[in-house]
C-alpha positions in Angstrom: 46.6 -25.0 -15.8 50.1 -26.0 -14.7 52.3 -26.6 -17.7 55.3 -28.8 -17.7 58.5 -26.8 -17.4 60.2 -29.0 -20.0 63.9 -29.7 -19.8 66.3 -28.4 -22.5 67.0 -32.0 -23.5 63.3 -32.7 -24.0 62.8 -29.5 -26.0 65.7 -30.3 -28.2 64.4 -33.8 -28.8 61.0 -32.4 -29.9 62.8 -29.8 -32.0 64.9 -32.5 -33.8 61.8 -34.6 -34.5 59.9 -31.6 -35.9 60.3 -30.5 -39.5 59.5 -26.8 -39.8 58.8 -27.1 -43.6 56.2 -29.8 -42.9 54.6 -27.9 -40.0 54.4 -24.6 -41.9 53.1 -26.3 -45.0 50.0 -27.3 -43.0 49.0 -23.7 -42.9 50.3 -22.2 -46.2 51.9 -23.1 -49.5 55.7 -22.9 -49.8 57.8 -22.9 -52.9 61.6 -23.7 -53.2 63.7 -20.5 -53.8 67.4 -20.9 -53.5 68.4 -22.4 -50.1 65.0 -21.4 -48.6 61.3 -22.0 -49.1 59.1 -19.0 -49.5 55.4 -18.2 -49.3 52.8 -15.6 -48.3 53.1 -14.6 -44.6 50.2 -15.8 -42.4 50.8 -13.0 -39.9 50.3 -9.9 -42.1 48.6 -8.9 -45.3 50.8 -9.2 -48.5 50.5 -10.0 -52.1 54.1 -11.2 -52.8 55.7 -13.8 -50.6 58.2 -12.3 -48.1 57.9 -15.3 -45.7 61.0 -17.5 -45.8 61.9 -20.8 -44.1 65.4 -22.2 -43.9 65.1 -26.0 -43.9 68.7 -26.7 -42.7 68.5 -24.3 -39.7 64.8 -24.8 -39.1 64.1 -21.1 -38.7 61.5 -18.8 -40.4 61.4 -15.1 -41.0 59.1 -12.6 -42.7 60.9 -9.7 -44.3 57.6 -7.9 -44.5 56.5 -7.8 -40.8 59.8 -9.0 -39.2 58.2 -11.9 -37.4 60.5 -14.9 -37.1 61.7 -17.8 -35.0 61.8 -21.6 -34.8 59.2 -24.3 -35.0 57.9 -23.6 -31.5 57.6 -19.9 -32.2 55.6 -20.6 -35.4 53.1 -23.0 -33.8 52.7 -20.7 -30.7 52.0 -17.7 -32.9 49.8 -19.2 -35.5 47.7 -21.2 -33.0 47.8 -18.4 -30.4 49.0 -20.7 -27.7 51.8 -20.5 -25.1 55.4 -21.9 -25.7 54.8 -24.9 -23.4 51.6 -25.7 -25.2 53.4 -25.5 -28.6 56.1 -27.9 -27.2 53.4 -30.3 -26.0 51.5 -30.1 -29.3 54.6 -30.9 -31.4 55.6 -33.6 -28.9 52.3 -35.3 -29.4 52.5 -34.8 -33.2 56.0 -36.4 -33.4 55.4 -39.1 -30.9 57.9 -37.9 -28.3 56.7 -39.1 -24.8 55.8 -36.2 -22.6 57.5 -36.3 -19.1 55.2 -36.2 -16.1 57.7 -35.4 -13.3 55.5 -33.7 -10.6 58.6 -31.9 -9.2 59.3 -30.3 -12.5 56.1 -28.3 -12.8 55.7 -24.5 -12.7 52.7 -22.6 -11.4 50.3 -21.1 -13.9 49.0 -17.6 -13.4 45.6 -17.1 -11.6 44.0 -16.2 -14.9 45.4 -19.4 -16.6 44.1 -21.5 -13.7 40.6 -19.9 -13.9 40.6 -20.3 -17.7 41.3 -24.0 -17.4 38.5 -24.4 -14.9 36.1 -22.6 -17.2 37.2 -24.9 -20.1 36.5 -27.9 -17.9 33.1 -26.5 -16.9 32.1 -26.0 -20.5 33.2 -29.5 -21.5 31.2 -31.1 -18.7 28.2 -28.9 -19.5 28.4 -30.0 -23.2 28.5 -33.7 -22.2 25.6 -33.2 -19.8 23.5 -31.4 -22.5 24.4 -34.2 -25.0 23.4 -36.9 -22.5 20.1 -35.1 -22.0 19.4 -35.1 -25.7 20.2 -38.8 -26.3 18.8 -40.2 -23.1 16.3 -38.0 -21.3 12.5 -38.5 -22.0 12.0 -34.7 -21.7 14.2 -34.3 -24.8 11.9 -36.3 -27.1 10.5 -33.1 -28.7 14.1 -31.9 -29.4 15.0 -35.3 -30.9 11.9 -35.2 -33.1 12.7 -31.6 -34.2 16.3 -32.6 -35.2 15.1 -35.7 -37.1 12.5 -33.5 -38.9 15.4 -31.3 -40.0 17.2 -34.4 -41.3 19.9 -34.3 -38.6 21.1 -37.9 -38.1 22.1 -39.4 -34.7 25.7 -39.7 -36.1 25.8 -35.9 -36.8 24.3 -35.2 -33.3 27.2 -37.1 -31.8 29.8 -35.5 -34.1 28.8 -31.9 -33.2 27.9 -33.0 -29.6 24.4 -31.5 -30.0 22.6 -31.4 -26.7 19.4 -30.3 -24.9 19.0 -28.0 -21.9 16.2 -29.2 -19.6 13.3 -26.8 -18.9 14.0 -26.5 -15.2 15.5 -23.3 -14.1 18.2 -24.9 -11.9 18.9 -28.3 -13.6 22.5 -27.4 -14.7 23.2 -25.5 -11.5 22.4 -28.6 -9.4 24.1 -31.2 -11.6 27.5 -29.4 -12.2 29.5 -29.6 -9.0 31.1 -26.1 -9.3 30.6 -22.9 -7.3 27.7 -20.9 -8.8 30.0 -17.9 -9.2 32.2 -19.9 -11.7 29.2 -21.2 -13.6 28.0 -17.7 -13.9 31.4 -16.6 -15.1 31.3 -19.4 -17.7 28.0 -17.9 -19.0 25.9 -20.9 -17.9 24.0 -19.1 -15.1 22.3 -15.7 -15.1 21.3 -13.6 -12.1 17.7 -12.5 -11.8 15.4 -11.0 -9.2 15.0 -14.3 -7.4 18.7 -15.3 -7.6 20.7 -17.4 -10.1 19.1 -19.5 -12.8 20.2 -21.6 -15.8 20.8 -19.4 -18.8 19.8 -22.1 -21.3 16.4 -23.8 -20.6 14.3 -25.9 -22.9 16.7 -25.4 -25.8 18.6 -27.5 -28.3 22.2 -26.6 -27.4 25.2 -26.7 -29.8 28.8 -26.4 -28.4 31.1 -23.7 -29.9 34.7 -24.9 -30.1 38.1 -23.5 -30.7 40.5 -24.8 -33.3 41.9 -27.0 -30.6 38.3 -28.3 -30.0 38.0 -26.8 -26.6 34.4 -25.8 -25.8 34.2 -22.0 -25.1 30.5 -21.4 -25.3 27.1 -22.5 -26.7 24.5 -21.6 -29.2 20.9 -22.6 -28.3 17.6 -22.8 -30.2 14.3 -22.4 -28.2 11.9 -25.3 -28.3 9.0 -23.1 -27.3 8.0 -19.4 -27.9 10.9 -18.1 -25.8 12.7 -15.1 -27.4 15.2 -14.8 -28.9 14.8 -17.9 -30.9 18.6 -18.4 -31.0 20.6 -17.5 -27.9 24.4 -17.4 -27.6 26.7 -17.5 -24.6 27.3 -14.0 -23.4 30.8 -12.6 -23.5 33.1 -14.5 -21.0 36.8 -14.7 -20.4 36.8 -17.5 -23.0 34.2 -16.4 -25.5 33.9 -13.4 -27.7 31.3 -13.6 -30.6 33.2 -11.4 -33.0 36.4 -13.5 -32.7 35.1 -17.0 -33.3 33.5 -18.9 -36.1 31.3 -22.0 -35.6 32.6 -25.0 -37.4 36.1 -23.7 -38.2 37.6 -26.6 -36.2 35.9 -29.0 -38.6 36.7 -26.9 -41.7 40.4 -26.1 -41.2 42.7 -27.6 -43.8 40.3 -26.7 -46.7 41.4 -24.4 -49.6 38.3 -22.2 -49.3 35.6 -21.4 -46.8 31.9 -21.0 -47.2 30.5 -18.5 -44.6 26.9 -18.9 -43.7 24.7 -17.4 -40.9 23.3 -20.3 -38.9 24.4 -23.3 -36.8 22.1 -25.6 -38.7 23.3 -24.3 -42.0 26.8 -25.5 -41.1 25.6 -28.8 -39.6 23.5 -29.7 -42.6 26.2 -28.7 -45.1 28.8 -30.8 -43.2 26.4 -33.7 -43.0 25.9 -33.5 -46.8 29.7 -33.6 -47.4 30.3 -29.8 -47.7 32.9 -29.7 -45.0 34.3 -26.2 -45.5 31.3 -24.4 -44.1 31.5 -22.1 -41.1 29.1 -19.6 -39.5 29.4 -16.3 -37.7 27.8 -16.3 -34.2 25.0 -13.8 -34.6 27.2 -11.0 -35.7 28.4 -9.5 -39.0 31.9 -10.5 -40.0 34.6 -8.6 -38.2 38.3 -7.8 -38.7 39.1 -10.5 -36.2 37.2 -13.0 -38.2 39.2 -12.1 -41.3 42.5 -12.3 -39.5 41.5 -15.8 -38.3 40.3 -17.0 -41.7 43.4 -15.6 -43.5 45.6 -18.0 -41.5 44.0 -20.9 -43.4 42.6 -19.7 -46.7 42.8 -16.9 -49.2 39.3 -17.3 -50.8 35.9 -17.1 -49.1 32.4 -17.6 -50.4 29.7 -15.6 -48.6 26.0 -16.5 -48.7 23.8 -13.4 -48.6 20.2 -12.8 -49.4 19.6 -10.3 -52.3 17.3 -8.2 -50.0 18.1 -4.9 -48.3 19.5 -6.7 -45.3 21.8 -8.8 -47.5 23.0 -5.7 -49.4 23.7 -3.9 -46.2 25.7 -6.9 -44.9 27.7 -7.0 -48.1 28.4 -3.3 -47.9 29.6 -3.7 -44.3 32.1 -6.5 -45.0 33.3 -5.5 -48.4 35.8 -2.9 -47.1 37.3 -5.5 -44.7 37.9 -8.0 -47.5 39.4 -5.3 -49.7 41.7 -4.0 -47.0 42.9 -7.5 -46.1 43.3 -8.2 -49.9 41.2 -11.4 -49.6 39.3 -12.9 -52.5 35.6 -13.0 -51.6 32.6 -14.1 -53.7 28.9 -13.8 -52.9 26.3 -16.5 -53.7 22.6 -15.8 -53.4 20.1 -18.7 -53.0 16.5 -18.7 -54.3 14.1 -16.7 -52.1 12.9 -18.6 -49.1 15.8 -21.1 -49.1 18.7 -20.9 -46.6 21.7 -23.2 -47.1 20.1 -25.8 -44.7 16.9 -26.0 -46.7 18.6 -25.8 -50.1 20.9 -28.7 -49.6 18.2 -30.8 -48.0 15.9 -30.1 -51.0 18.4 -30.0 -53.9 21.4 -32.0 -52.7 25.1 -31.6 -52.6 25.7 -31.4 -56.4 23.2 -28.6 -56.9 24.6 -26.7 -53.9 28.2 -26.9 -55.2 27.1 -25.9 -58.6 25.5 -22.8 -57.1 28.7 -22.0 -55.2 30.6 -22.0 -58.5 28.3 -19.2 -59.7 29.6 -16.8 -57.1 30.0 -13.1 -57.9 32.9 -11.0 -56.7 31.9 -9.3 -53.4 32.7 -5.7 -54.6 30.7 -6.3 -57.9 27.8 -7.7 -55.9 27.8 -4.7 -53.6 27.8 -2.3 -56.5 25.1 -4.1 -58.4 22.8 -4.5 -55.4 23.4 -1.0 -54.3 22.3 0.2 -57.7 19.2 -1.9 -57.7 18.0 -0.3 -54.4 18.9 3.3 -55.4 16.4 5.9 -56.4 15.8 6.8 -60.1 16.7 10.4 -59.3 19.9 11.6 -60.9 20.8 13.5 -57.7 20.1 10.4 -55.5 22.1 8.2 -57.9 25.1 10.6 -57.6 24.9 10.6 -53.8 24.6 6.8 -53.8 27.7 6.4 -56.1 29.6 8.6 -53.6 29.0 6.0 -50.9 30.8 3.4 -53.0 33.9 5.5 -53.6 35.5 4.8 -50.1 35.4 1.1 -50.9 37.4 1.6 -54.2 39.8 4.0 -52.5 40.9 1.1 -50.3 42.2 -0.7 -53.4 45.8 -0.4 -54.2 45.4 -2.0 -57.6 44.5 0.6 -60.2 43.3 -2.0 -62.7 40.8 -3.2 -60.2 39.8 0.4 -59.5 39.3 1.1 -63.2 37.2 -2.0 -63.7 34.8 -1.2 -60.8 34.5 2.5 -61.8 33.4 1.2 -65.2 30.9 -1.1 -63.6 29.5 1.7 -61.4 29.0 3.8 -64.5 27.3 0.9 -66.3 24.9 -0.2 -63.6 23.9 3.3 -62.6 23.5 4.4 -66.2 26.1 7.2 -65.9 28.9 8.4 -68.1 32.2 6.7 -67.0 34.2 9.9 -67.5 31.9 11.7 -65.1 32.2 8.9 -62.5 36.0 9.0 -62.8 36.1 12.8 -62.4 34.1 12.5 -59.2 36.2 9.6 -57.9 39.5 11.5 -58.5 38.3 14.6 -56.7 40.6 15.1 -53.6 38.9 15.3 -50.2 40.3 15.7 -46.7 38.7 12.5 -45.6 40.0 10.6 -48.7 43.5 12.0 -48.3 43.5 11.1 -44.6 42.4 7.6 -45.4 44.9 7.1 -48.2 47.8 8.2 -45.9 46.7 5.9 -43.1 46.3 2.9 -45.5 49.7 3.5 -47.0 51.2 3.4 -43.5 49.3 0.2 -42.7 50.6 -1.7 -45.8 54.2 -0.5 -45.9 56.3 -3.6 -45.0 58.9 -3.4 -42.2 62.2 -2.7 -43.9 64.9 -5.3 -43.7 67.3 -4.6 -40.8 70.0 -2.1 -41.9 73.2 -3.6 -40.7 76.8 -3.2 -41.8 77.2 -5.7 -44.6 80.3 -7.4 -43.2 78.8 -7.9 -39.8 75.5 -9.2 -41.3 77.4 -11.7 -43.4 79.5 -13.0 -40.5 76.4 -13.3 -38.3 74.4 -15.1 -41.0 77.3 -17.6 -41.4 77.3 -18.0 -37.6 73.5 -18.5 -37.3 73.5 -21.0 -40.2 76.5 -22.8 -38.8 78.5 -22.3 -42.0 81.9 -21.2 -40.7 84.8 -22.5 -38.5 84.9 -20.7 -35.2 88.8 -20.6 -35.4 88.5 -18.1 -38.2 86.6 -15.7 -35.9 89.4 -15.7 -33.3 90.8 -12.2 -34.2 87.5 -10.6 -33.2 84.9 -10.6 -30.3 81.3 -9.4 -30.0 82.6 -6.0 -28.9 84.1 -5.5 -32.4 80.6 -5.4 -33.9 79.4 -1.9 -34.2 75.6 -2.0 -33.5 73.7 -3.1 -30.5 71.7 -5.5 -32.6 74.7 -7.3 -34.1 76.5 -7.4 -30.7 73.4 -9.0 -29.1 73.3 -11.8 -31.8 77.1 -12.3 -31.6 76.9 -12.8 -27.8 74.7 -15.8 -28.3 77.8 -17.5 -29.7 80.3 -16.1 -27.2 81.5 -17.9 -24.1 82.5 -15.1 -21.6 84.4 -17.5 -19.3 86.5 -19.0 -22.1 86.7 -15.7 -24.0 86.0 -17.6 -27.2 83.4 -18.4 -29.8 81.3 -21.5 -29.2 78.1 -23.4 -30.1 75.1 -22.0 -28.2 73.3 -24.3 -25.9 69.6 -25.1 -26.2 68.4 -22.5 -23.7 70.4 -19.8 -25.5 69.0 -20.9 -28.8 65.5 -20.7 -27.4 66.1 -17.2 -26.3 67.7 -16.3 -29.7 64.7 -17.7 -31.5 62.6 -14.9 -30.1 64.9 -12.3 -31.6 63.6 -11.1 -35.0 67.1 -10.4 -36.4 68.2 -14.0 -35.5 65.5 -15.5 -37.7 66.2 -12.9 -40.4 69.9 -14.0 -40.5 68.8 -17.7 -40.5 67.0 -17.3 -43.8 69.5 -14.9 -45.4 70.8 -16.2 -48.8 74.6 -16.5 -48.9 75.6 -16.6 -52.5 79.4 -16.9 -52.1 80.2 -20.7 -51.9 83.8 -20.2 -50.5 82.7 -19.9 -46.9 86.3 -19.9 -45.6 87.4 -17.0 -47.8 84.1 -15.1 -47.1 84.7 -15.4 -43.4 88.3 -14.2 -43.5 87.3 -11.3 -45.7 84.6 -10.1 -43.4 86.7 -10.7 -40.2 89.4 -8.6 -41.7 86.9 -5.9 -42.6 85.5 -5.8 -39.1 89.0 -5.6 -37.6 89.9 -2.8 -39.9 86.8 -0.9 -39.0 87.4 -1.3 -35.3 91.1 -0.2 -35.6 90.2 2.7 -37.9 87.6 4.0 -35.4 90.1 3.6 -32.5 92.8 5.4 -34.6 90.5 8.4 -35.2 89.7 8.5 -31.4 93.4 8.4 -30.5 94.2 11.1 -33.2 91.6 13.4 -31.6 93.0 12.9 -28.1 96.5 13.5 -29.5 95.5 16.8 -31.0 93.9 17.8 -27.7 97.0 16.9 -25.7 99.3 18.9 -28.1 96.9 21.9 -27.8 97.1 22.0 -24.0 100.8 21.3 -23.9 100.7 17.9 -22.2 103.9 16.5 -23.8 104.0 13.2 -21.8 100.4 12.3 -22.8 101.0 13.4 -26.3 104.0 11.1 -26.7 102.0 8.1 -25.3 99.2 8.8 -27.6 101.5 9.2 -30.6 102.9 5.7 -29.9 99.4 4.3 -29.7 98.6 6.1 -33.0 101.6 4.6 -34.9 100.9 1.1 -33.4 97.3 1.2 -34.6 98.4 2.4 -38.1 100.8 -0.5 -38.2 98.1 -3.0 -37.1 95.9 -1.7 -39.8 98.6 -2.0 -42.4 99.5 -5.6 -41.3 95.9 -6.8 -41.5 95.7 -5.5 -45.1 99.1 -7.0 -46.0 98.4 -10.4 -44.3 95.0 -10.6 -46.0 96.5 -9.7 -49.4 99.1 -12.5 -49.3 96.9 -15.3 -48.0 
């Protein structure tokens, strides 16, 4: 898709209309702390908040993972969209009219163009399937089936539920796109006799992104076709392990309930439980957790207390522990899935059941114990399989609690369990080291304090440029600080200046820029603070130059070059005088 190449003026208008605090608060909780607002970073795993937002400068920065930027950077990263899409999204949100100058458009990449066509194909297919369900006589059995499951016409329309006709080429003939593109979208499949519709005689449910773009479909057979449920195959738009059905409807909730089926989600939403989502025929993956963690910190999982449910819990428990996410497990009565339970018992009974959730790790331990053999040897081996899960915990109190629980449910001595748990192993040591590396936060940039303070004052617009006149970007001593300083330096005028919009946009992508934007400056006398640090930078630059000249002077004396030695001696005394004058002037101000 061709995106508008928005003008600097338009971008600045959208920026001025957008409140970063309000935007960020839609995704995470912020608390006032000094001049900033702080919270848990949505871009990496952490227990204590290192994510800061400066309301006056409208920049954010995480001191844990070093991600930072402006409001466009935040929306782009958290929604996983491009910069132009972020500008467009915020323009629509703030009511800024979007320009439509055809001469001011830039070409999208071939992959972006193809993706836009595939989105369009899926949208048209979804509408066609939905029309079939509502209007076509051949879909009567599908309508009867849905009504028998208690699905209302209003819900069918909300989720855009559809029906794929039984004919092998119905969709292929009705969608006016090249067959190769329909195949790439996952709607056609190639067989011995050529291409045919992938979904036939099935109830079809669109799978949508957070932006409510259709990327694929889940379909239930209306006959004896196998499998009973069929998902779109992997396409450029759709990966099962990276998407959750219903998340576009559930976002904004404080917790999520994760179920297994499309109709579980649909029935729960219809009954008013609007925070339900479903995996798409796969176990929960790390990508799922990264996605979920952007919105909530607590998840309720619905598992059956059978071997398959225990195995599912054992698979996902390490992911939740590693991501430090709070997960509970709820088990429903035998023979009742969430869809049947809420239709039979109602919303109140379902929500009451949800409140009885058991912590995921405790559930895994208890259910593992119930399926273990009575043999002491087998029990000991089974307990060993639980240790890697506990080794992932960084909280020793949690570890201690669950070791005690293991001993209790397996009928073993707690001391013996702890001795086995504490035994070093090559595998355990290797895992511990890798996990420590994974959770160590990125250290705050190590900069000369005087340069850091001056740049923070610059970025936060808290100093007078005239006070910086004695120095230039070249006086800063690291590549990082010089880079940031040059955003405020006019090469033609050889003077400090306010950066333009384009320069600021570039600066926003620089991690150090956002770090400086949220840096707390405690000294309230900004003028004195600026003068002190300018003098300090001057002194450091002159001192370094003095040492360089002194070295060259010694070399000239050693080789007997009297003329060069005299010139260098004059430079040396001049520099010493400059250094003395800076100290004297500063002392008597």
